[in-house]
N, C-alpha and C positions, 0 to 999 in steps of 0.2 A: 655169581653173579657176572656176565660178561662185559667187556670193557664197552661195545656199545650201546649195553643195557643201561651201564650207567651213566654215558650220555645222556640217551634218552631222559633218565629219572633226574638228572641235572637242568635238564632242560633249557632254558633261554638265562639261567641265571650262570649256566656256565660259558656261555657262548657270548651274552652282553657285558661280561665281566671282563676289566682291564686287567687279568692276572698278571702280577709283578713278582714270583717267587722270591724269598727273602732269602734263600741259603743258595749259594752258590754250585753250580752240577756235580756231581761226584763222579771223580775220575777214576780213582780206584787207584791211583798211582800210574795209570797208563792211557795212553791214547785210545779215543773209542769214537767211531762213527753210530753210535746207537744211542738213544734218547735215555733218561734215567727210568728204571724201572716203573712202574706204577704212574707214569706221569700223563694223568688224564687232561691236563691244561696243555700239554704238548700237541696231542692226540685231538683236542678238542680245536686248536686254532690248525693244524694240517689239514683238516675236516672244514672248518672254514675257510682259508684260503683256495683249497680246491672247490668249493660250494659256490666262493664268489666268482671265482675265476670262470666256471663253466655258466656264471649268469651274465659274462662280461659283454658278450657277442650278443645277450636280448633274450637267451632262453637257456634251459636246461635239458641238454637231451638225457636218454636211456644210455646211448651210447657214452657219454661221458661220465655218468657214472658207475657203467661198466668198468671203464677205463680206469677208474681211481679203486675200486676194491681190486683191480689186479694188479696195480702200481704198486697200492700200499697192503696188498697180500690179505685180505679179509678172507674169513671161511665164507664158503659157499650156503653154509646153513644160516649165515650172519646177514643174507641179503637184503631181507626186508628190514632189519634196522638200521642197517647202512643207509639205504634210503631214506627213512626217516630221518637220521641224523642228518643228512645231507639235506633234505628241503627243509630241515629246522635251522641248520645254519644259513642258507641261504634267502631266510627270511627274518633273520635278526636285525637289528638297527646298526649292529656292530661292523664298521668296515674293514675292508681286508688290511688296510694297514695298520691296524690294531693288532691283526694276527702275525702280522709282520714282524713287525717290533717284538712282539711277547715272546716269540720264537729266536730273533736275531740275540734279544738282551739276555735271553736264557741260557744261549747255547753257543755264545761268540768265540768261545774256545773250541768250536766243533765243525770247522769249516766242512767236513766231510759230509757232514750229518745235513746241514744245511744246503749242501748243495745236491744232496739225494733229495730234498725237499723240492728243489729247482727242476731237477731232473723230472720227479713226478709233475710237476704245473705243467712243463713243457707236453709231456705225454697227454695230459687231460685236454690241454690247447689245441693241439693236433688232432683230439679225437676225429673229430668230423673231417677231416682232410684239407682243413685248412686253417691257418692261425692269423686271425684279425690283427685289423692297427690296435683295435681296443686291446685286445688281447695281451698285444706284445708289450704296449703300452703297461699294461697292468703286470707284465712279470719283471719288466726292467725296476718297474716301482718296488717289486716285492726283493729282487735283488739288492737293490739300494740299500733298503731296510736292514736287509742281512748285514750288510757291510761289504758288499764285495766290488771291487773294481769294475770299470767299463772293459777293460779287457778279458776280467774272469766273466763277466755277463758274456761277451763274444765269444768267448770259449765254449761255454754252456750251450748258447744259443746254435752254434755252428756244429756242436755236437750232434743236435735232432733234426735242425733243419739246412744244414752246409754253411758254407761262408758265403756272406753277402759280396757282391762284386767288388765293392770299396772296401772289403776287410784289409788292413794292411798284410797281415800274416797269408793272406789268399794271395795277394799281387805280388808278395815276393817269393811265394810258393813253397812258404816253409810250416811248421805246424805250431799252433798256439804256445806249446810248453817246450819250444825248440832252444838248444841253448843260445847266447846272445852270440856266440862266436860262429856259430853256424847261421845265423841270420846275416852276421855282416858280412861272412863269406858268400852268403849268397846275393844280398844285394851288389857287393861289389862285383860279382859273377854277370848279372843281370845288366848293370851299368855299363860292363866291358861290351856285353853283345847287341847293347842298346842304346850307346853313347850316339847323339846326332851326329858328331861330327864323323865317326868312324861309319854309322848307315850312309852318309852321303858320300864318302871317300867308297863306299863300294859300291857306288852307282843307284842308291835309290831315287826312285824320281821325284821330281821337285814337288809334284803335287801331293808327296806323302810325307814333306816336311814338319806340315803342322803338329800332323799325327804323331812323328816321331819324337818331336818333342814335348808333345803332351805323353807319350809314355813313359820318356826318362824322367820327367816332372811326378809323374804317379806313382814310380820307385823311389826318386827321391824323398818323396811325401811319406810314403809308406814307412820307410828306415825311421825318418824324423818322429814319426808318432810312436813307433814301436819304442824306441829310444827314451821318448819322453814318457811315456807310460811305462817303462821300467825303470827312471829316474836315472839315466844315463846322458842325459843333455851335456853333461860336460865333457864325456869319456871323450877321449881322442881314438880315432879311427886309424 
């Protein structure tokens, strides 16, 4: 009996139950990014998250179901069962927050697995070519339920959609996983190149002064935000 058949046979009981496993995940003495073998509850929660996300913009498209099947590597011969399970999950009364909390509690010691789920959800959200505000709110809430920081969510988001213009790492021109020494060096170089006094001394038109000060302020604010997020507020530069 395939996993998808088992999910169909379990029906709403599995999707509506707020399952909290009593046992800790089996780590087998080493780190892993995989769920425990035969963890049907994990699969049900992932399906539920995907189905609820697809419904977040008001409708579920064939493209979204197809992307789900590709991202989570379902066999082609299981396509009909995947569609039935997907439709069952989106009709249940259980909200997506319950699915996210279930996975977050169960696999809190496997952040790479949880990030893999986030990556899959971003793929589904972008299946129709645009990620709506409702979908982005959904993704951020799931990230919070998984215990991810704002910086981690921003990094995952940037890897799929590119950085926001106000992303502090984008402003400083550094990677989200850059070492802090590299971030500090980039900040110092940018401030050296864009300090208002220097720009004015180099003959920048007076009409540009407001923009020059705004850029320097944005660079300083970005650096301060990264330091704060990394818990380095009191660290001297």
